[in-house]
C-alpha positions in Angstrom: 89.1 -124.3 -93.3 88.7 -125.9 -89.9 85.1 -126.9 -90.6 86.2 -128.6 -93.8 88.9 -130.5 -92.0 87.2 -131.5 -88.8 83.5 -130.9 -89.6 82.6 -129.6 -86.2 80.9 -126.2 -85.7 81.2 -126.4 -81.9 85.0 -126.7 -82.3 85.1 -123.5 -84.3 83.0 -121.6 -81.7 85.2 -122.8 -78.9 88.7 -122.5 -80.4 88.3 -119.4 -82.6 86.4 -117.0 -80.3 89.5 -114.7 -79.9 90.0 -114.6 -83.7 86.3 -113.8 -84.2 86.5 -111.0 -81.7 89.6 -109.5 -83.4 87.8 -109.7 -86.7 84.8 -107.9 -85.2 87.1 -105.2 -83.9 88.6 -104.7 -87.3 85.2 -104.5 -88.9 84.1 -102.0 -86.4 87.2 -99.9 -86.9 86.6 -99.9 -90.7 83.1 -98.6 -90.2 84.3 -95.9 -87.7 87.0 -94.9 -90.2 84.3 -93.8 -92.6 83.4 -91.0 -90.2 86.7 -90.5 -88.2 90.0 -91.1 -90.1 91.7 -93.4 -87.6 92.8 -96.2 -90.0 93.1 -94.3 -93.3 92.4 -90.9 -94.7 91.5 -89.8 -98.2 92.6 -86.2 -98.9 90.8 -83.6 -101.0 93.2 -84.4 -103.8 91.9 -88.0 -103.6 95.2 -89.4 -102.2 95.0 -92.3 -99.8 97.0 -92.0 -96.6 97.5 -94.8 -94.1 97.3 -94.0 -90.4 99.4 -95.8 -87.7 96.4 -98.1 -86.9 96.4 -99.5 -90.4 99.4 -101.6 -89.7 97.4 -103.5 -87.1 95.4 -105.0 -90.0 98.6 -106.4 -91.6 99.6 -108.1 -88.3 96.1 -109.6 -88.0 96.1 -110.9 -91.5 99.6 -112.5 -91.0 98.3 -114.1 -87.8 95.3 -115.5 -89.7 97.6 -116.9 -92.4 100.0 -118.5 -90.0 97.0 -119.9 -88.0 95.6 -121.5 -91.2 98.9 -123.1 -92.0 99.2 -124.4 -88.4 95.7 -125.9 -88.4 96.4 -127.6 -91.7 99.8 -129.0 -90.6 98.4 -130.2 -87.3 95.5 -132.0 -89.1 98.0 -133.8 -91.3 
C-alpha cells in the first residue's frame, strides 16, 4: 500500500523493517510448528487445537491493519 501511495521502495525498506522482521518471525514459527506444535496442534482425531502462541498472530494482524489505516489517513 505504501508503495502505491508514495512510490518509493527506499521508504519501505527504511520505515517497515520492524514489520518485516515480525513477519519473518511469524513465518519461521509457522514452519517450526509443522515439526513441533508451538502455535497449533492437530490431534489424532483430526481436531485443530490452538496453543497460547497462536494469539500472537492475531495481535500482529491487528497491528498490520491499524498500520495500513494510519498510513492511508496520513497520506490523505
